[in-house]
N, C-alpha and C positions, 0 to 999 in steps of 0.2 A: 484819766479821762474825765473832763471837766463838769461840773453839774451845770443843769440847764435850770431857768428861774421855775419850771413847773417843779422838778425834781426839791430845792430848794424852801419853796411855798408848801409843797405837799407835806415836807417832812416836819416842818413848823406848824402846820395846823393839825397834824396826827401826834404831835407829842403828847403823852399822858396826861400833862400838865400844860395846857393849850394856853391859859393865860400867862405864863411864865415865859412860853417859847414865843408868842406874841411879841413878846416885850423883850426880847435877848437882843440888844441895840449891836453885839457884835455880827452876828450872823445875817441880822438883816443888812447893814453897812455894807457887809462883806458880797452878797449877793445884788446891792445895787451898784456897787463900785465894778464886778465883775461884769456886769451885763450893759455898762454904761448909762444906768439908769440915773436921774436927778436923784441924791442923797434924801433918804426920808428921815424925819426929825429924829433928835435924840430922844430916847426913849426911858431914861432916866427920871427924866420928870413925873412919869404916868408911874413910876414904881413909888415916889414920893407920895404922890394922890393917896393913894391907899391908906397912909396914914392922917389924912385929912378928915373933916366933916363930910355928913352925908353931900350937903348942898357941894361940896368941892368934888365928891367923889361921883357926882351924876356927869360933872365934865369932863373927867378923866372916863367913865363909861362909853361916854361919845365917842372919845379920841381911839379907844380901845376899839368900837367897830367900824370907824371909820378906816383905821389901820387893817382889818381883817377883811374890807371891802376892797382896801387897795390890792392884798394879798391875792386876793381872789381873782381880783382882776389880771391882776399878773399871769396867776396860773393857768388862767383859760387863753389869754391873748397873746404872751411871750412865746410859747413852744411855736405857735404857728408863726409868728411873725422872724422871730431867730434862726427856727428849726428850718422852716419852708423856705421861708422869702428872703432873708438874711443872716446867712449862718457864717456868725462869727469866725475867724482862722488865724492862727498865727502866719498863715502862707496868704496872701492877698494878691492878688492876681486879675488884671484888667480883660475883659471878654474880648477875644478876637473873632468871634463870628457866633452863631447861632441863635436863641429865641428871642436875642435881645434884652435878655437881663444883664446888669451887672453889677459888682459887688462881691464879695467874700463867701467862702463855705468851710464849714466845719470839720475839722477831721475827726470828730467822734462825737461819742453822747448816746445818751439812752433818751427814746421816746416813747409815750405810750403805747401800749400794746392794743392795735386792733382786735376787735373781738370778732367784727363780721366784714363782708366786702367793703372795700371804704369806699365812699360817696363824696369824699372831699381831700384834700392835702393829705397825704398820711406818710410818715416816715418813722425810721426807726433804726438804731443802732444792735449793738450785741445785748440780745438777749428778745430782743420784739418780736412779737408775732407775724407772719405773714399767713395770708388768706390766698388761695390759689381759684383762680377760675370757676375750679368744681369744688368749691367749698372748702378742701382739704388745708389743713394747717400746719406750718412746720416753725421751728423758732430759729430766726436768725443768728448765728454765732460768727461773730466779728471781734476778736480782740487787737484787730488791726487799726482800730480808729475810723472804719469804713461806717456806712451808712447807706440804705436804698431810702429811694422817693418815689412815691405814685402819687399823679396828681390828675383823677379823671377828668376834671375842667380844664388841666392842661397837659395833655399825655407829651407833648414835646419838653417839660421842665427839665433841664439837665444839670441840677442843682446835685444830683448825688457822686459819691467817691467811693470806690472800691477800699481804698486805706488810706493811712496817714501819708506813705511816701508818693502817693499819685496824684496830680492837681485833678480836683473835678472837671467833670465835663464841659462846665461853662467857663472855664480859665483854660490859659495856652500850655499846651505841652512843649518844652523845651528838649531838645535834640542835644546829647552832651551832658545833659543832667537829669533829666528823668529816664529813667531805665523801662525797655519795654520786659516785662515778664508775662509772658504771652503762653496760650494753648491752641491746639488747631480743633476745629470742629469737622475733623476729617473722616470720611465713612457716612456722613448725615446726609446732606443734599448731594454728595457725590459719592457714590459706594463704591467702596473697594473689597475685595474676596476675603481679605484676611482681618477685615474691622468688621465685617458684618456676614460672618461665616456662615452661618446658617441657614440664610436665603441662598448661597450658592451651591451650599450641602443638599439642598432641595431640589436642587435644578442641575444635575451634574454634567450639562452641555454649557453651561453658563461659564465663562472665564470672564468677562468685561460685564459693563451693565449694557451696551449694546445686545448681546445675546442674553442678560439676564433679562431685558427687557422683552424680548422675543419669546422667551420661554414664560414666562409670567403670562404674560397676554394670551397666550395659548391655553393657559391653562385657567380657564373662566371657574371651574368649579371650585378653585381656592381663591379667588375674587381677580384673577386678571391682574391688570395694572396697579388694582387699587390698593396690591402690597405694597406696592413702593410707596404710597401714603401714609399706610400705615407703619410703614418703618420712620417715616418724619414725624407722625405726630407722639411716638412715643422713642426714639432714639435717645433724642436731645430736648428735655422740655426746659421750663420753667427754674426747676429743683435743680438742674445741673449748671445753669447760669447761677444762681445765687451761690452754690456751693463753690464756683470756681472764683468767685469774688471772695469767700468766707471760709466755711471751714467743712470739710468732710468728716464727719462723724466725731471723732475727738481730734482730729489733725488740721492744720492749719494748709492754704492754699496760698491765698496772698497774692493772685495772679490781678492784672488791671489790663489785659488787653486778648483779645479774641481775634483768631486767623479763621475765615469763614469762607472754603470751597464751594463754588457756586459753577455750573456749567450753563453752556448757553441756550439748552433745551429748558430752561427756569423763564427765557422772553420767548422763546416758539422752536416749532419742528418744522421742517419741510417736508414734501412726500418721501416716505422711504425710510426717515428716520422713526427707530421705534420707540424712544426715549417719553417717557411722560412727560407733557408739555405743560408748561406755564405753572404745576402746581407746587414746585419747590421754591416759588418766589412768595407763595403765601407765608410759608415758616421760615424762609429769611426775616419776611416783615414782623414777624412776632419774636424771632431771635431780637432785630432792633430795638424793640419795645422792652424786651427784658434788658438787653444790655445797657440800655439807658435808665433802666430801674434800678440796677446796680453799679452804676458808674463805669462801668466796663467800654472802653473802645475797640472799635472793630477795624479791623483791616479785610476789607473783600478781595477773596481773591478768585478771576476767574479760572479754573481749574480744567475744564474740559471744551474746547474749541472746533468748531465744523473742520473735519477730515484728521482730525487728531495732530497735534503739535510733538510728539514724540513717539507713539508707537505704544506706550503703557496702558495696562488696564484702566488705570486714573483718569483716562484721559475719554473716557468714553467706550474707547475702541481698541482693544489690541490688536497692534498687526503692524502697516507701514504708517510710516510721517505722508502726511497729504497737507500740510499746513508750510506754505512758504517752499514747498518741494515738490515735487510730482506735476503733474499737468493740472490737476486742479488749485495746485498747490497758492496760483494768484490769487484766484476766484473764493477760497476759504478765507484768504488774509483779511481780502476787502469785505466780507461775510464778518469778519472777527473787529474789524475795526469798527464796525456799523454797531456789534452790539457792546464793545467798550464806548460808545457814544452813548447808546441809550442808558447805560447802566451808570454814565459821568453823569447825565442830565439828573436822573435820579437823585443821586447819593450828595452832588453839590448843592441841592436845595436847604436854604437855612434852618428848616426843620430836621435835617439829617447829618448835615454836614460836622457837626461838633463829636455825631457817634461813629460815623465811618469816615475816618480822617486818612485812613489809607486805601488806596485799591493795587492791587497785585495784576498788570492786565493781563499776564497769561504764565500761566503756571510752567516750569522745566522743558521750555522749549530747548532741543536738539537737534538743530540746523545751522548754516553757515552763520559765522557771526558777521559778516558784511549784510546776508541779509537781513537777519536780525535788527541791525542797528539801523536799516533805513524803516523798518517797521516801527522800532521804538521809536526815533524820530518824528514819523509820521505821526504817530498815537500823540506825542508831546502837543505836538502842533496843533491836532485836533481839539484835544481837551484843554488845553491851554487857552484855546479860544472862544473854549465855554465856560473856562470859570472865570478867566482873568489871571493876573500873573500875581505873586505876592504872597504871603502867609496870609490864611483865613480865607484863599479862593479856592476852594475845591481842595480834593485830597493829593497827599503825596501820589506821585505815581510811581510803585514798584514793579524794577524788571527785575526778572532771574538772570541770572549771570551765566546758565547753559552750563552750568558746573565748570566756569572758567573766572573764577573770582580775580586773578591778577591781570586778566584780559582787558578790564575793563576800567583800568588807571585813566584819569583824565577823560573821561567818557563826555562826548556832549559839554563841555564847560559852557557856562552859563545858562545850562537849562533852568528849569523852575522847578524844585522839590522834585528830584529824581531819587529814589532811594533803591540800592541795588540788595537783594534778595541771594542769600546763598544758603545750601541746602547740605550742609557737609554730615554723614554719615558713613559708619564704618561698615555697617550691614552689609554695602554693594561692592565691596570692593571685590578685584579678581581674585586676589588670596585673602583668606580669613585668615586671621590670627588664633590660635587657641589656648592661649596663654591664660592662666587663671586669673580669676577676680577675686575670690574668696582668701587674698594671700595678703602680705604687708609689702609695702611698694615704698616708693619715695618719697622724705619726709616721714617715715612710719608709719604711714597712713595704710588701710586697707585698700585695696583697689590693684594692686598688681601692678603691671605698667600702663594699664589703662587711664589713669587719671592725668599721668606726665605726658601720656601720646596725646590726648585731645588739647592739654595745655601748648604743647610745643607745635603742633600740626595746625592748628585754628585758631590759636590765639594771635600770633604775627600775623597770618594773612588777612582777617577780618580784620585788625587794627590798621594794618598797611594802607587796606582799601576805606577806611575810614577818613585817613589822610590823604589819598588820591584821588578819590573817587568822590566822597560825602558819604551821607547818612547810608549805612550798611545795617543791616538785620540778618538774623538767619531764620528766616521763616518756617526751617525744620530741622528739626533732629530729634533723638529718641533716645532711649536708656537702654537701648540693645547693642552692645560692642560685638555680636554677629548675624548672621544669618537667621536666626532658629525661629520658629511660629509658624504656625498654620496657615497656608496660603500668603505666608509673609513672599514669597519667591513666586505667587503667581498658582493659580488653581495648578495641581499637577506638580509643582515644583518641589523642590527636595535639598535641604541643605548638607552642606560636606562636613561639619561642625561636628565632631563626635561627643562635643560636650552638650550638645541638644536636651539630650534629657535631663540635663541638671539642671538646665536655662528655663527648660520648660515647667517643671515642677514646682513652679511657685509656692504652691501650699505650703511647702516643705521645706524651704529657705531658712537656713539657721541666723543669728545673728550677725555673724562674720559675712556672709552672702549680702546680706541685706545693706550691712554697713560698707562692702565693696563695692554694689552699684551705687550707693548713695553718692560715694565718694566719687565714681567714675562719672555721674550725673551731674554732681555740682562744680566739677572740674570743665564739664562742657559748659553750663552756665555762664562759669568766669571768664572763660577765653571768649564766649560769643559776645557777650554784654548786653544785647538786645536778642530776645530768642523769642521763639514759639515751639513749645514740645508737640513734637508728632505724636500721639494724637491724644485727645480728651479722654476716650474712652475705647475698648475693643469689648464689642458684642460675645455671647457667649457662642461655643458651637453648637452644633446638635447634641453634643456630650453634656449641657450643661456649664461649661468652664471656660473661662477665657485661656487661650491657646496662643496665644500671643501675647504675655505677660508684659514683657517692657517696652511696650507701644503703647501702656493705658496711662497716663497721669494719674488717673481716678485710682486703679487698682495699685499705683505706687505709693500713694499719699495714705491708702487705706490700710496698707500692710509695711510701711515703714522705709522702703527704700527711695523714695522722694523726699525731699526735705518740706517741714512744715513752713519754713519760712523762705522764700526764696533769695534774699538777702542775706541769710546765711553761707551760701556759696561766694560771696564776694571775698577776693584776696586768696583764694586757696591754690592758685597757680603759683602764687609767692612763695605761699607756706612750703609748696614741696620742691622750692626753687627751681622751676621751671620757667623759662623765659616765656611772657606776654607780651613785651612792646606794650604797654597800654598806651592808648589814645589819649591826647591832653584834653580831650571834652570840646574843642573849638572848631568851629565848622565855620565854612566861608558864608558870607551873607548871600550869595545866589545860589548857595546850597539849600537853606533854610527857609528862603523867602523872604528873608530879612530885607534885601535890597531887590526888587523886582528887576529881572536881567531878560537876557535874550539870547539865543545862541550863536555863535557866530556861523556867518552865511558861510563860510567855507565848509563847513558840518554838510548843512544843505548840497550843497554843490557834491562831496565826495560821497554822501549815502541818499542819491534822488531816491524817489518812491514815483511808481514801482522802480523794484532794483533793476538792473540791466540786463540780468537773465536769473533763471530759476533751475536751482541743482535738480537734477533727474528728469525734466521736462525733456519731452520727445521733440518740441518745438520750441523754435524762437519765442520770447516773450508775448511778442506782439497777434502772435498766431494762437496764445493761450485763451480759455474761456475765462470771461469777465462777467460781474453784474453792473447794475444801471440802479441809478439812485432814483427810481421814479414810482416807487409803492408808498402806502400811505406809512407817515413815522408811526412806530410804535412808542406809545407812552405807557410805560409801567405802572400800574398802580399804586397810590400810598394805602397805607393802613386805613381803615374805618374806627373811628372813636364817637360809639353813641353818646356818650356822657358829656361830650365837650361841643360848647357852641361852634359854630361855622365860621365866627369871626379869628378863631383860633386855627381850624384845621380846614378851610379853604383854599388857602396860597399854597398850599401840599398838594399841587396837581401832576406829579411827575416828570416836570419839564423846568427845568434852572432857567434855561436862558431861551427867551422867547425869539431872540433873533437868528436863533439857529434854525431854519425853515427848509433845508435840505431835505429831499426824500429818503424812503427807506428802501436797504438792497431788497433788488429780484432780479429774476433771470431776465436776458433779453428776449423778448419775444423771436420764436422762430429758431434760435441757435440751439445747438446741443451741448449736452452737457455729460460729461463721465461721471460715473460714482462719484461721491466728495470722496471717498475712504479707500479708492483702489486706484481713479483717475485713469483708467483704461479707455483709451480712444477708439470706438468701431470703427470710424472712418478717420483718419490721421488729416487734419486740418492743412490747407494748405494757402488760405488767407482770412483774414479776420474774418467772424461774421458778422453780418450787421443787421440780422433781423429776418423775422416772420409772422409766422403763430406764436402765441404763446405757448410754454412747454410745462412752466412749476409755478405754483403758489404757495404761501406760508400756510400753517394750519397752527 
């Protein structure tokens, strides 16, 4: 770790023999050369002056005082200049977008420890003290060369860096070279029973956030829906984000990316939707501030959309699929496109685009691939009309593979920066293997068959996707080789794995069990290459303990079955002799935006919007309910920063492209609409509805 001018100057000034320290030419010369300063004169002559008469010594004293003043000046000014404004680095990249700053950024180093809430530019590396808004302090531990940056006067400062192997936010990310070592913030702003089990145990009728919200709203004695905001405020805090970039207790994290699930009710709700409206957006903004402070990039993931895209509890409502499927399938898709538009306008602003660099436009849709392709193409066209084409113009568009990675080979050639997201799990297979993990397997490694299985099953398919599709990430995977854990299979769901008592009793894991799990997890990391673990933390049950332990990255770090440095996983598949077909790291220019391009016209012809038909609908597509773009546009509010001048913050108004002026989505006045989550017609339409009296508004 390199010394700063401050540390050199302070050490010289604090020497027991200050005059000798000040006159040490080798240290001063080294410090000036290291930081690119003009050389300070050779001080050996000043030593010689001590032997001269008093009238000569007066000149020597004056020179010494002058040097002391220079060094004090360096001690005060240079830390601000080099650490905050122009961090020197061995890795220099030109800023591609963001706050307009250019230059380099350091890979590490200590900075002064703030002792109170910062009022000016503040930064720190390993060992620095961070003071939170509530006045509490903690020590930032980062042996990986990372540093945090907080500047109240410039809240969009992008100089922070989580570790030495990750480019700072104000420099370009290079796919195929830089690797995603990420973690999800699951169960925070979109609740799931197995991640927040105590809330669901409190309300036994709740099986998803829809029914949980209904039960909470009826329980006014316990605070009603306010309980959800209490969860937002406490489940993930700034300390969590700092720990993701730095250390958990004595263990290392070394991560560089966050995937943040968000639901449509962060933007608005419509009548009949019980979700807590607009509140989670406030906490997402907090997350962006924390991520920026610690140098973490963000993949925003639209996790729950109107009607449910998969019928799973994490889509908002467990049950049937009503997105691009069923009688409300087209209307719900139109509403989803509108919310994608609103989110794109926000995250494409210069103040946010270097932090939110990826946008997962819909999580785990399980519908017809042709209909989904039409939707993805329409979303791509809409997003790129907002952002423009090529690197630096808005986020990567992340599309989920609908659990069919190989089927997307050659998808929409010429598209601008689309990334494919795959979610490989062993936990949700039809048949669960009961092979032990705390035994020696291939290559003499503990882990049984599991490390070899993930290398051979996941590695080749993901790397083939990089070759045949483009940028490919594993947006989710876990440390669980089976389906054990409280509520993992839903409220009331039960695993059929007889080993569950052993896997669930994490407090009793011996060293062999921990090593087997760690090798399984590291093999997964190596096979997947660019990954996000699901999830950062699992909340305790009402029994006061974590009951789905292998899904908690935090718990695994604290207890030794997740590696302290994700780079340790590199090469593990090769070590055990498992074929992994590594990708050579070279993407085509249009896949990364290096060369702006457009999708071939044939694709638009083959996959028109809307699609020709909707699966499971009772009538032809031209008779299905649709919405109209005549409502006022929703503009998501940016964060407020009271210490920053208006000249810095006023440009962030929530809407990037002022030429995007179409209205917001609303119902066609006078037309009937089935319930968005079941789509049942009270009267089957025989002709398109053209309007009448208004029936629904947003709230």
